[in-house]
GUSE-422700 format. One record per residue (C-alpha): residue number from 1; residue in one letter; x, y negated, z negated. Coordinates in steps of 0.001 Angstrom, whole numbers, plus 500000, padded with zeros to 6 digits. Example, Ala and Ser with C-alpha at 12.3 -4.5 7.8 and 13.67 -1.06 7.14 Angstrom:
% residues 2
   resi   resn       c1       c2       c3
      1      A   512300   504500   492200
      2      S   513670   501060   492860
This chain:
% residues 252
   resi   resn       c1       c2       c3
      1      X   504998   499415   487429
      2      X   506725   499364   490764
      3      X   509817   500448   492643
      4      X   511789   498941   495482
      5      X   513605   501491   497673
      6      X   515952   500203   500371
      7      X   516835   502340   503388
      8      X   519198   501952   506280
      9      X   517385   502876   509488
     10      X   518035   502201   513150
     11      X   514452   502272   514339
     12      X   510929   503031   513131
     13      X   507780   503922   515082
     14      X   505030   501348   515444
     15      X   502848   503668   513348
     16      X   505430   503603   510556
     17      X   502847   503580   507743
     18      X   501987   507198   508524
     19      X   505658   508157   508270
     20      X   505951   506580   504842
     21      X   502707   508191   503721
     22      X   504332   511530   504568
     23      X   507538   510454   502807
     24      X   505617   509610   499638
     25      X   503886   512990   499614
     26      X   507086   514938   500204
     27      X   509005   512910   497610
     28      X   506255   513602   495102
     29      X   506197   517312   495853
     30      X   509997   517597   495655
     31      X   510108   516415   492016
     32      X   509880   518974   489218
     33      X   506288   518246   488155
     34      X   505103   516469   491271
     35      X   503429   519409   493057
     36      X   500542   519581   490574
     37      X   500158   515811   490622
     38      X   500141   515837   494421
     39      X   497303   518379   494443
     40      X   495247   516367   491954
     41      X   495703   513178   493927
     42      X   494908   514502   497386
     43      X   492810   517669   497052
     44      X   489735   518865   495178
     45      X   490590   522378   496290
     46      X   492397   523943   499234
     47      X   489672   522852   501654
     48      X   488478   519366   500604
     49      X   490359   516085   500493
     50      X   490094   513955   497372
     51      X   488469   510659   498422
     52      X   488633   509077   494949
     53      X   490471   505712   494722
     54      X   494194   506302   494386
     55      X   496087   504659   491466
     56      X   498841   503350   493735
     57      X   499635   501254   496756
     58      X   502739   500704   498866
     59      X   504241   498321   501395
     60      X   507043   498559   503950
     61      X   508945   495312   504356
     62      X   511438   494623   507120
     63      X   514379   492558   505907
     64      X   514802   490571   509104
     65      X   512971   487886   511028
     66      X   510228   488933   513479
     67      X   512291   487630   516405
     68      X   515065   490095   515513
     69      X   512869   493107   516245
     70      X   513241   494897   519544
     71      X   510067   496717   520588
     72      X   510375   499521   523108
     73      X   508074   502438   523993
     74      X   506325   502726   520655
     75      X   509395   502005   518525
     76      X   510828   499044   516610
     77      X   514600   498726   516655
     78      X   515859   496901   513568
     79      X   518939   494783   512872
     80      X   518761   495121   509076
     81      X   517552   497537   506370
     82      X   513945   497958   505306
     83      X   512427   498090   501822
     84      X   509664   500385   500578
     85      X   507679   498900   497682
     86      X   505599   501270   495549
     87      X   503239   500267   492740
     88      X   501084   502383   490400
     89      X   499147   502201   487151
     90      X   500186   505779   486291
     91      X   503598   506036   484559
     92      X   503838   509773   485236
     93      X   503265   509218   488965
     94      X   506002   506575   489017
     95      X   508444   508960   487326
     96      X   507590   511844   489684
     97      X   507952   509622   492748
     98      X   511253   508185   491481
     99      X   512625   511664   490805
    100      X   511615   512731   494305
    101      X   513143   509655   495948
    102      X   516550   510297   494355
    103      X   516432   514057   495066
    104      X   519165   514545   497672
    105      X   517524   517791   498850
    106      X   514779   515637   500417
    107      X   517211   514069   502901
    108      X   517492   513693   505722
    109      X   513727   513194   505763
    110      X   512514   513871   509308
    111      X   509044   513001   510620
    112      X   508876   513702   514330
    113      X   511676   511612   515812
    114      X   511895   509354   512744
    115      X   514661   510014   510215
    116      X   515383   508559   506770
    117      X   518809   509085   505282
    118      X   519526   508843   501574
    119      X   518309   505493   500104
    120      X   520808   502689   499692
    121      X   519202   501548   496406
    122      X   516265   502357   494126
    123      X   515330   499480   491828
    124      X   512532   499448   489186
    125      X   510608   496142   489232
    126      X   508494   494524   486556
    127      X   505129   492911   487169
    128      X   504927   489219   486355
    129      X   502860   488439   483233
    130      X   499293   487239   483838
    131      X   497495   485475   480981
    132      X   495313   482932   482793
    133      X   492245   483149   484983
    134      X   493849   482034   488261
    135      X   496782   483627   490092
    136      X   498652   482666   493242
    137      X   499202   485936   495134
    138      X   500989   486721   498345
    139      X   500605   489876   500385
    140      X   503337   492461   500755
    141      X   501198   494481   503158
    142      X   498098   493283   505064
    143      X   494731   493375   503282
    144      X   491889   495213   505024
    145      X   488324   494235   504104
    146      X   485472   495895   506033
    147      X   481742   496005   505517
    148      X   479739   499219   505291
    149      X   479561   499504   509080
    150      X   483351   499155   509502
    151      X   483220   495540   510705
    152      X   486391   493669   509652
    153      X   485911   490641   507415
    154      X   488425   487800   507159
    155      X   488382   485171   504387
    156      X   486287   482815   506543
    157      X   483779   485539   507518
    158      X   480237   485539   506105
    159      X   479986   488185   503413
    160      X   483748   488382   502804
    161      X   483657   487451   499103
    162      X   480744   489795   498411
    163      X   482565   492724   500033
    164      X   485852   491837   498317
    165      X   484113   491979   494938
    166      X   482279   495180   495810
    167      X   485451   497003   496918
    168      X   487517   495749   493971
    169      X   484827   496752   491509
    170      X   484716   500268   493038
    171      X   488521   500530   492939
    172      X   488796   499509   489275
    173      X   485872   501703   488274
    174      X   487436   504695   490005
    175      X   490926   504201   488566
    176      X   490402   502824   485054
    177      X   486763   503833   484441
    178      X   485372   500281   484340
    179      X   484697   497850   487145
    180      X   485230   494109   487269
    181      X   484660   492175   484059
    182      X   483314   489365   486205
    183      X   483233   488412   489862
    184      X   486338   487197   491648
    185      X   486684   483849   493408
    186      X   489014   483666   496431
    187      X   490701   480549   497827
    188      X   492937   480886   500923
    189      X   496170   478881   500906
    190      X   498103   480053   503983
    191      X   496332   482977   505636
    192      X   496911   484553   509023
    193      X   495057   487277   510867
    194      X   497059   490446   511443
    195      X   496102   493250   513820
    196      X   497476   496633   512781
    197      X   497560   499947   514634
    198      X   497294   502903   512296
    199      X   496660   506629   512796
    200      X   493810   508096   510751
    201      X   492745   511703   510357
    202      X   489184   512253   509182
    203      X   487761   515580   508012
    204      X   490873   517515   509056
    205      X   490459   516491   512669
    206      X   493349   515451   514931
    207      X   494637   511975   514065
    208      X   493336   509056   516109
    209      X   494940   505642   516416
    210      X   492709   502790   515281
    211      X   493188   499033   515400
    212      X   492415   497292   512114
    213      X   491932   493529   511736
    214      X   493492   492427   508455
    215      X   494891   489268   506880
    216      X   498215   488368   505251
    217      X   499626   485348   503477
    218      X   499056   483354   500284
    219      X   495835   482895   498310
    220      X   494460   482039   494876
    221      X   492373   484599   493047
    222      X   490267   483642   490046
    223      X   488842   486158   487619
    224      X   489255   487923   484322
    225      X   492947   488203   483343
    226      X   492721   491987   482829
    227      X   491223   492410   486290
    228      X   493947   490225   487814
    229      X   496670   492260   486100
    230      X   495247   495505   487492
    231      X   494916   493962   490957
    232      X   498612   493063   490826
    233      X   499355   496771   490255
    234      X   496704   498440   492455
    235      X   496269   495974   495324
    236      X   493167   494852   497213
    237      X   490952   496147   499974
    238      X   490713   499426   501859
    239      X   493417   501996   502662
    240      X   495789   500826   499900
    241      X   497336   504302   499673
    242      X   498084   504083   503415
    243      X   500285   500992   503317
    244      X   497690   498232   503070
    245      X   496660   495745   500405
    246      X   499756   495435   498205
    247      X   500240   492005   496598
    248      X   502708   490245   494330
    249      X   502386   487265   492021
    250      X   503889   483973   493182
    251      X   502624   481992   490182
    252      X   500271   482778   487300
């Protein structure tokens, strides 16, 4: 289950993922039943953050060519709208987020010097059916795979497949209560390295800007059909709830 929300904006900060993380939280809290869901997703109590795998991912897509961006002093000036894609395995979460997105009281949404006006369109999207054991995916947001020490792993890195399986198993176990039915096999088709700057706040400390080495592009993933269907919904890799790891099916 996923949504596509299109906005008209003049510019976004380079750390735009953080702005849309804030937008998601405020949209959720502004819906009638979203406050309780927000607390369950992000807090164990008033003092501790919930680190459990989140049943959603999102991506921000710019509807223009890279050469049409103008970069200046930490900002990207756009010549076209942008689209926010949101995907979740929880129907109630999708409904609460949708209700928040269309709540006019939320707008204008202001985060620092970044402003979102009322969305131009909100479109529900359907996942493509997956019945076989091999799927051609493409990334909607870059996939971040790191080992236990925080070292980034790209598809040609030693240990990449082992870590991909470990992280996906933990994700599925945390969201649906059961891990992978069997190990995944990964075949790159057209992959590129992507370096992303992203602000992270750990243990309620002041946010720090980190540089993450990710990958984007097209790849084949082989595995159990149920696992592949859930990956289509939940994404791959680390920090999916922060704008990383969202995928879509090209061919199944």
